[in-house]
C-alpha positions in Angstrom: -4.3 22.0 -27.1 -3.1 19.1 -25.0 0.2 18.7 -23.2 2.3 15.7 -24.3 5.5 14.1 -23.2 7.8 13.1 -26.1 10.7 10.7 -25.7 13.6 11.0 -28.2 17.2 9.8 -28.4 19.8 12.5 -29.0 22.3 10.0 -30.4 19.8 8.7 -33.0 21.0 5.1 -32.2 17.5 4.2 -31.0 14.8 4.4 -33.6 11.1 3.6 -33.7 10.1 0.6 -35.6 6.3 0.9 -35.2 3.7 3.4 -34.3 4.9 5.6 -31.3 2.0 4.7 -29.0 3.2 1.1 -29.2 6.6 2.1 -27.9 8.3 -0.3 -30.3 11.9 0.8 -30.8 15.1 -0.9 -31.4 18.8 0.2 -31.3 20.7 0.3 -34.5 23.4 -1.9 -32.9 23.1 -4.2 -29.9 23.6 -2.3 -26.6 23.9 1.0 -28.5 24.5 4.0 -26.4 21.6 6.4 -26.0 20.8 9.9 -24.6 17.2 10.0 -23.7 15.6 13.4 -24.1 12.2 14.4 -22.8 10.2 17.2 -24.6 7.1 18.6 -23.0 4.9 20.1 -25.8 1.4 21.6 -26.1 0.0 20.1 -29.3 -3.1 20.3 -31.3 -4.4 17.1 -33.0 -2.8 18.3 -36.2 0.6 19.0 -34.5 0.5 15.7 -32.8 0.3 13.9 -36.1 3.2 16.0 -37.4 5.3 14.9 -34.4 4.7 11.2 -34.8 5.7 11.3 -38.5 9.3 11.8 -37.2 10.9 8.5 -36.4 13.1 10.2 -33.8 9.9 10.3 -31.7 10.3 7.0 -29.9 7.0 7.3 -28.0 4.5 9.9 -26.9 1.8 10.2 -24.2 -0.4 12.9 -22.7 1.2 14.5 -19.6 -0.4 13.7 -16.4 -0.3 14.9 -12.8 1.9 13.5 -10.1 1.9 13.7 -6.3 4.2 12.7 -3.5 3.5 9.5 -1.8 1.8 11.3 1.1 2.9 10.5 4.7 0.4 8.5 6.7 -1.2 10.0 9.8 0.4 9.4 13.2 -2.9 9.1 15.0 -2.0 5.6 16.3 1.4 6.8 17.7 2.0 8.8 20.9 5.1 10.9 21.1 6.6 8.6 23.8 5.9 5.5 21.6 8.5 6.8 19.0 12.0 5.4 19.4 14.4 7.6 17.4 16.8 5.6 15.3 15.0 2.3 15.5 15.0 2.1 11.7 18.7 2.6 11.5 19.3 -0.2 13.9 16.8 -2.5 12.1 18.7 -2.2 8.8 22.1 -2.5 10.6 23.4 1.0 9.9 24.8 1.1 13.4 26.8 -2.1 12.9 28.9 -1.3 9.8 32.1 0.6 9.3 30.8 1.9 5.9 29.4 5.4 5.6 28.7 5.9 1.9 31.9 7.8 1.3 32.5 8.7 -2.3 28.9 7.8 -3.3 26.6 10.3 -5.0 22.9 10.1 -4.1 20.0 11.9 -5.8 16.5 12.7 -4.3 13.6 13.8 -6.5 11.0 15.2 -4.2 9.7 18.5 -2.6 13.1 20.1 -2.4 15.3 20.6 0.7 15.9 22.9 3.6 19.5 23.7 2.7 20.2 25.5 6.0 19.2 22.6 8.2 22.2 21.5 10.3 21.5 17.9 9.3 23.2 18.7 6.0 26.3 20.5 7.4 29.3 19.6 5.3 27.2 18.2 2.4 27.5 19.6 -1.1 23.9 20.1 -2.3 23.5 20.4 -6.0 20.0 21.4 -6.8 17.7 21.9 -9.8 14.1 23.1 -9.8 11.6 21.3 -12.1 8.4 22.9 -10.8 9.2 26.6 -11.0 9.1 27.5 -7.3 12.8 27.2 -6.3 14.3 24.3 -4.4 13.3 25.4 -0.9 11.1 22.9 0.9 8.0 24.4 2.6 6.4 20.9 2.5 9.2 19.2 4.5 8.8 15.8 2.9 12.0 16.0 0.9 14.0 17.4 3.8 12.9 14.4 6.0 13.8 11.9 3.3 17.2 13.5 2.6 18.1 13.5 6.3 17.1 9.8 6.7 19.4 9.0 3.7 22.5 11.0 4.7 21.7 13.4 7.6 24.3 14.2 10.2 23.4 13.7 13.9 21.3 16.3 15.6 21.8 17.0 19.4 23.1 13.5 19.9 20.3 11.9 17.9 21.4 9.8 14.8 19.0 10.2 11.9 21.0 9.4 8.8 21.9 6.0 7.4 24.9 7.0 5.2 26.5 9.9 7.1 29.7 9.8 5.0 28.0 10.9 1.7 29.4 14.3 0.8 27.3 15.0 -2.3 23.5 15.0 -2.6 21.7 15.9 -5.8 18.3 17.4 -5.1 15.7 17.7 -7.9 12.6 19.5 -6.9 10.1 17.5 -8.9 7.1 18.1 -6.6 5.8 21.4 -5.4 5.3 22.4 -1.8 1.7 21.4 -2.1 2.8 17.9 -3.0 1.9 18.1 -6.7 3.8 17.9 -9.9 3.7 16.5 -13.5 5.2 13.5 -15.3 7.2 15.8 -17.6 9.0 17.4 -14.7 9.6 14.1 -13.0 11.1 12.5 -16.2 13.3 15.5 -16.7 14.5 15.3 -13.1 15.5 11.7 -13.6 17.5 12.5 -16.7 19.1 15.4 -14.8 20.2 13.2 -12.0 21.6 10.7 -14.4 23.5 13.4 -16.3 25.0 14.5 -12.9 26.3 10.9 -12.5 24.2 9.9 -9.5 24.9 6.3 -8.3 21.5 6.0 -6.7 18.2 7.9 -7.4 15.4 7.8 -4.8 11.9 9.1 -5.2 8.4 8.9 -3.6 6.3 10.0 -6.5 3.0 8.6 -7.8 1.3 9.1 -11.1 -2.1 10.6 -10.2 -4.9 8.9 -12.2 -7.7 10.5 -10.0 -6.4 14.0 -10.6 -6.2 13.2 -14.4 -9.8 12.1 -14.4 -10.8 15.2 -12.5 -9.0 17.5 -14.9 -10.5 15.8 -18.0 -14.1 15.9 -16.6 -13.5 19.6 -15.8 -12.5 20.1 -19.4 -15.8 18.6 -20.6 -15.0 14.9 -21.0 -17.8 12.5 -20.2 -16.8 10.4 -17.2 -16.4 7.1 -19.1 -14.2 8.8 -21.7 -12.3 10.6 -19.0 -11.5 7.3 -17.2 -10.4 5.6 -20.4 -8.2 8.6 -21.4 -6.7 8.7 -17.9 -5.8 5.0 -17.9 -4.3 5.4 -21.4 -2.2 8.3 -20.2 -1.1 6.3 -17.1 0.0 3.4 -19.4 1.7 5.7 -21.8 3.7 7.5 -19.1 4.7 4.3 -17.5 5.9 3.1 -20.9 7.9 6.2 -21.5 9.6 5.8 -18.1 10.4 2.1 -18.7 11.8 2.9 -22.1 13.9 5.7 -20.6 15.3 3.2 -18.1 15.9 0.6 -20.7 17.9 3.1 -22.8 19.9 4.1 -19.7 20.4 0.6 -18.2 22.0 -0.4 -21.5 24.9 1.7 -20.2 24.8 0.4 -16.7 22.9 3.3 -15.2 22.2 4.2 -11.6 19.9 2.3 -9.2 16.4 3.7 -9.0 14.6 3.3 -5.7 10.9 4.1 -5.5 8.4 4.1 -2.6 5.8 1.5 -3.4 2.9 3.6 -2.2 0.6 4.1 0.9 -2.7 3.1 -0.7 -3.6 0.0 1.2 -5.9 -0.2 4.2 -5.1 -3.5 5.8 -6.2 -2.2 9.2 -9.7 -2.2 7.9 -9.6 -5.5 5.9 -6.9 -7.7 4.5 -8.8 -7.4 1.2 -8.2 -3.6 1.0 -4.8 -4.0 -0.6 -3.4 -2.7 -3.8 -0.2 -3.2 -5.8 2.7 -0.9 -6.5 2.0 2.6 -7.7 3.8 3.9 -10.7 6.6 4.8 -11.3 7.8 2.4 -8.5 5.9 -0.3 -10.5 8.1 0.2 -13.5 10.7 -2.3 -14.7 14.3 -1.3 -13.6 13.0 0.3 -10.3 13.5 -1.3 -6.9 10.1 -0.9 -5.2 10.2 -0.4 -1.5 7.6 -1.3 1.1 7.4 -0.1 4.7 7.4 -2.1 8.0 6.9 -1.2 11.6 7.3 -3.0 14.9 4.7 -5.3 16.6 6.2 -6.4 19.9 9.5 -8.1 19.2 8.6 -8.6 15.5 8.5 -6.6 12.3 5.3 -6.5 10.2 4.4 -4.7 7.0 2.8 -1.3 7.7 -1.0 -1.4 7.3 -0.8 1.3 4.6 2.1 -0.2 2.6 1.1 -1.5 -0.9 1.8 -5.1 -1.7 4.5 -6.4 -4.1 7.8 -4.8 -2.9 11.2 -6.0 -3.8 12.3 -5.4 -0.2 11.0 -3.6 2.9 12.5 -1.1 5.3 11.4 0.8 8.4 8.6 3.3 7.6 6.6 3.8 10.8 7.5 6.4 13.4 10.6 7.6 11.6 12.3 10.6 13.3 14.3 12.8 10.9 14.9 16.4 10.0 12.0 18.8 9.8 12.0 21.8 7.4 12.8 24.9 9.4 15.0 23.1 11.9 14.6 20.4 14.5 13.2 16.9 14.2 9.9 15.5 12.8 8.3 12.1 12.9 6.6 10.7 9.8 5.0 7.4 8.6 5.2 6.1 5.0 6.9 4.1 2.3 8.8 7.3 1.5 10.6 6.9 4.8 11.3 3.2 3.9 12.7 4.2 0.5 15.0 6.7 2.2 16.4 4.0 4.5 17.0 1.8 1.4 18.8 4.6 -0.5 21.1 5.1 2.5 21.8 1.3 2.8 22.5 1.2 -1.0 25.1 3.9 -0.5 26.9 1.8 2.1 26.9 -1.1 -0.2 28.1 1.0 -3.2 31.1 2.2 -1.2 32.0 -1.3 -0.2 31.6 -2.8 -3.7 33.8 -0.1 -5.2 36.5 -0.7 -2.6 36.3 -4.4 -3.5 36.8 -3.6 -7.1 33.2 -4.5 -8.2 31.2 -2.6 -10.7 28.5 -0.5 -9.2 25.4 0.0 -11.4 21.6 -0.6 -11.2 21.9 -4.4 -11.7 24.7 -5.2 -9.4 23.6 -2.9 -6.6 20.0 -4.1 -6.8 21.2 -7.7 -6.7 23.3 -7.0 -3.6 20.4 -5.4 -1.7 18.0 -8.2 -2.6 20.4 -11.1 -1.9 21.4 -9.7 1.6 17.9 -8.9 2.7 16.7 -10.9 5.7 13.4 -12.4 7.0 14.9 -13.2 10.4 12.9 -10.7 12.5 9.8 -10.6 10.4 6.6 -12.1 11.9 5.7 -15.5 10.5 3.0 -15.7 7.9 4.3 -12.9 5.7 4.7 -13.8 2.0 6.6 -12.4 -0.9 3.6 -10.2 -1.6 4.0 -8.6 1.8 7.8 -8.3 2.3 9.4 -9.2 -1.0 12.9 -10.6 -0.2 12.8 -9.3 3.3 14.2 -6.4 5.3 17.1 -4.6 3.6 20.4 -4.9 5.5 23.7 -3.0 5.6 26.8 -5.1 5.3 
């Protein structure tokens, strides 16, 4: 038996027009409404063939492991090198009268420490997709959530959008930093159903873990690698099709950490592109930057090809269990962008503008700046530049 992810449409407005592995579907009418549904099924080869005979099965792919975009070590930072709140100032969160009031954010990560004072006065709506409860023994989700919306702690500002009153928290990654594509897809659909304006995540499809699992199950290495790449492609295709179905209805903005897989500190050649699902269409991929003297530079670990960048080095935010914690990573950058997006969403609504994935992404991209970025950085390094609050 193999575990598969099946994408369907509850409305039956979207139907398959070719074999499901080709993901060829079309709506019955242009811009037809859709309700994507993800089924996670253990199937034999015979049962797989029965499933794909049904044209309501839009596409199908083997489930695969996921992991958080792991924080980078702080070995190159001393405690007195860290300047709390520098990222908030870099994106202009301290120079705007907007606070994110009336905006609903969602975070799909390792859960949250609901008792942390950074979330006092915030309504936390939670859902567990890994089976361990939404508490956050890892701390990654708590840190990201507090950077997005956290209240001040002992005089230290940590949150970008401190006026957000409602945060949706989907635990899509376990305390060990691991998960599955099925749980992640279901978490995305849950956040959409709860009418999130912005959905942030720092999740990566884990090809290496898929290869390891397949070889442990008896696959020869060549076949395991091929099967893992096919699963990666299939899961990315499912996610993009989910977003296409949702964006036809002006869905929420999805913000994804681009990944920490580059090693530019060793060699400029040790770079890699966006990890999935941040690499998917309809997702705003976020890279990380840090300071170098008076300038900003891409973080040495940040993957290339972001849409925009944000602070992701030496970020002080809430630690699970109380107090503050410092982390590096494109996750921290994505949290800054989610907070800034909330500020813009509040402003756009007050101006009578539509707020959806397209309009909000366009605003973030068009207002990004290269003003304080060290010369020589290209669109591969910083995208459109450093995200800015209004």
